[in-house]
N, C-alpha and C positions, 0 to 999 in steps of 0.2 A: 906491511903488505901494501903493494901499490893498488890504485883504483882498478887497474886492468886485471890484476890477479883476483881481486875480490869479485869482479864481474864474471870472470871465468868460473869461479867456485859456485856462484849462484846458478849459472847455466847448467853446470854439471849436476848440481843437486836437483834441479828441476827435471832433468832427464831420468834420474833414478828414483824419484819419489813415486809410489804407486798411484794409479789413477783412481783414488778414492777420496771421499770428502771426510774430513776429520769428524770423529764421533762427538766431540765436544761442541761441534758447530751444527750438527744435524739433530733436530728434535721433531717430535710429532706436532702436527696441527690438529687438535682433537675434534674440532667442529667446524670444518670449512664449508662455505657456501659456493657453489659453482654455477655458472650460467650456461656453459657449453654442454654438449651431449657426451663429453668424455671427462674423465678425472685425470688430472695431470700430476706428475711427480711433485711439483711445487705446491699442489693443493693439500697433500697429505703430510709432506715433510717440509720443515723450515730449514733453510740453509743448503739447498741443493745446487746453488750456483747456476751455471749455464744449462743444467739438465732439467730445470724447473718446468719447461714446456713439454717435456716428454709425456705422451699419453700412456697411462698405465692401466686404465679400466674404463668401463662404461658408466656414465652418470645415471642416477635414478631418474624416473619420470618427473616431469614438471611438478613441483610442489611436494615431492616425496623425498624420503631419506633412505640411505643405504649404509650399512655397517661393514667396515673392513676390519677384520680381527687381526690378532698378533701374528698368526701363521701367514696370512696374506701379506701383511706389512713386511715381515722378515724376508719372504721370497722376493718382493719388489726391491727391497733395499739391497739384497745380494745381487740381483740381476742388473741393477743400475750402478753397482760399485759404491754404495753408500756404506760407510763404516758405522752402522747403527745396529743395535741389538735390543730386542724387547726386554723390558725390565721384568715383566711377568706375562702370563697367558691372558691377563685381563686388559693388556694394552689394546686399544682400538681407536679407530677414527670414524666419526659419524658424518657422512657427507650429505648435505641438503642441496637439492636442485632449486635454484632461485626461480620464482614465478610471480606473476601478478594474477589476481583472482577476479573473474567476472562472475557475479551472482545474479539472481533473478531481479534484484533491485536495479542492476545496471542495464539489463537488456529488456525489461518489461515494457518500457516506454516505446521502444522500437517495435516490439511485437504488437502492441496495441495499435500503433500507427499503421502497421502493415495489415492488421485485421480490418481496420476501418476502410482501407482501400478496396477490400473485397466484399464490403457490404455489411460488416458487423455494426450494430448500433453504436452511435457516437459515444454515448454514456454506457460503459460496461465495466464489469470486474472480471478478472481472469483468475480462475482457480487452477493452479498447476498441479499435475500429478506428483511431481517431485519438487517440493518446496525448498529442499536443502541443496539444490543443484549448484555446483561450482565448476567453472571452466578455468583451467590454468593456461596461461600464455607465457611465452618467454619474457624475461624481465625487460628486455630492451626493444620491444615492439610496441606500436601504438595499439591500445586496447579497443579496437574497432570490431564491429560484427556486421554480418550480412544475414538477412532473413531469407532462407531458401526453402523451396518445396512446401510452401504454406498451403494447407488444406483446411477447409471449414465446412461443417455440416450444420446448416441452420435448424434442422429438425431436432437433432440431439444436442446441439450447442457445442459439440466436440470439435477440437482443432488439433493439428499437429504441424510441426515445422522443424527445420534444421538450422541451428545456429553455427555459422561458419566464422571463424576468427583466426587471425585478423582478417578484415574484410577484403583487403587487396591481394593477400597471398595466404590463404587459410592454411594453418598447420593442424587445426582440429575442427571436426564437425560433430556437433552434439545434438541429438534428437530431443525435442521438447514437445510435450502434449499436455492438454488440459481441457477445461470447459469454460465457455463464455456465459456470463450471467448479465442480462440487461439490468441496468440500474436507472433509478429516477431520483431527481432532487425533490424532496418532499418537505413541506413546512413543518417545523416543530417548535414547541414552546422553548424559549431559552431560560425560563425560570418557572417556578411553581406559580400557577395562576389560580386564584380562589374562585369559588362558585359564583360570587356576586360581582366579580370584576368584568369589565368590558375589555375584550382583547384588542390591543392596538398594534400598529405595524412594528413598533420597536419590541414587542413581546415575542416576535417570531424570528426564526432563522431557518436555514435550509441545510439538510443533510442528505447524503447519498445513501439510498437503500436499494437492495435487490428487489426487482419488480415481483419475482415469484414469492417473495416473503411478505408482500403487502396485501392487505385485505381489499376486496372489491370496493368497499365503502371508504377507503382511505382518501382524504382530501389532498389534492395535488397542487392547489394554488392558494396563496395567502389571501386573495381577494374574497374567497368564500368563508374565511375565518375571521378576518378583521371586522370588528363591530359586533361580534357575537360574544356570548358568555359561556363558560364551561357549565356543563350539566352537573358535574360533581367535583370539579377541579381538574386541572391538567398538570401532569408531571413533565419536567423538562426532558428534551431529547427523545421524545416518543412521537411517532406519527399520530396524527389526529384523524379520528373517524367521524363520519357524519353524525353518529349518535352521541359523540362526546360534547357537542356544543348545541346551543339554542339561542334564539334571539333574546336579548336582555328584556327582563320583565318591565314593561312600561305601565301596565295596568295589573295590579295584584288582585288575586282572588279575594272577594269579599269587600273590595273597596267601592266607594261611591264615585261614579263617573258622570260626566256630562255627555248626554246622548243627543246628537244633532241630526236632523233630517233636512236636506236641502234639495229643493226641486226648482224648476224654472219659475214657478209662481209663488213659492212660499219657503219660509225658513222656520222650522220648529225645533225646540230643544226641550229636553226633559232629563230628569235624574233617573239613574239606573244603578243596580248593584251587579258587579262582575261575578259570574259564576265560576270563572277559571282565570288563571294567569294569561296574560297576552303580551306579546312583543310588538314592536313597531310594524304596522301594516298586516298584522295577523288578524284573522277572523276569530272572534270569541263569542260566547253567549253571555247575555246580560238579562236581568229581570227589571222591567219597568216598575219603578217603585209605586207609581200611581195606579197602573192597571194590573200589576202583578203578572203581566204577560212576558214570556221569554222570547227573545229575538236575537238574531245573529247580527253582530256589528263588526266594523273594522277599526282597529286601534290606529289613531292618528297622532297621539302624543300622550304625555303623562295625564292620566285620568280623563282623556278625551277620546270619544269614539263617534263614528258616524254610522248612520243607518242607510243602507243602500235602498233605493226605491222598491226593488223587487222584494227585499226582505220585509219592508214596511207593509206592502200589500199582503204578503203571506201572513203576517202577524194579525192583520185585520180580517183575514179569512176571505179576501177578495180574489 
């Protein structure tokens, strides 16, 4: 057979071969993922040749799945001339629509920035009504968002907004609502501090706490805590109240102190016994050991107290 005759036979065979794709070449793609809004023949069948781009159905919503059963697959195969038959009624294809997910962690920073621009306190926490919110976007777009229709009621603390995504050409608009809680940075102990210890700057750190959950006597600055001692001990990571601390005891109850009276014309000193504990610069009562009179004095140091002239005159009955 000459090369010309062989070529003629190939051409004749091509004319009379049915327009189908051989069954041994066509198989199911059981779990395809699609990015478009339609399902194509090549998504569900492997080996469809130049028919692969033929749209045969609608794709599920972004991030969702759709099941195409054996009946549907058989109809599509026949209509498109595929020589394929289902092996059983359980044959199926599960199509997943590709997406990228935006959740509250992704958009919360932009929401907070937008809230600050309309007067919400700089330090705040946002409590969302729907914490499980998810926004699905097409797989091949930039995951940007725009904050739209933002409203805030300062009396109730409620807010609402719409998240449009992507920002430049939104394909979805999702309503979001919640409540704003003002927060404050409060000093807390970073370790357990005992009753007899003096609190230093390195013993404290700051934590953010909701203002509505803080007591009115909560201390908000470290300066009012440093140099003090716990009344009963401090636990770590807890806000510190006024009643939790006191000045370190410089003069102990029952101790003997040196009592000094200074005036422009004289300097007197005497021994006294402390009736109560006293911290630096606190006023306490002592008993003069010689006269057994009780007088108020101011603590100036360890076992050192001074008598104010007015208190001295009162003790003398003048």
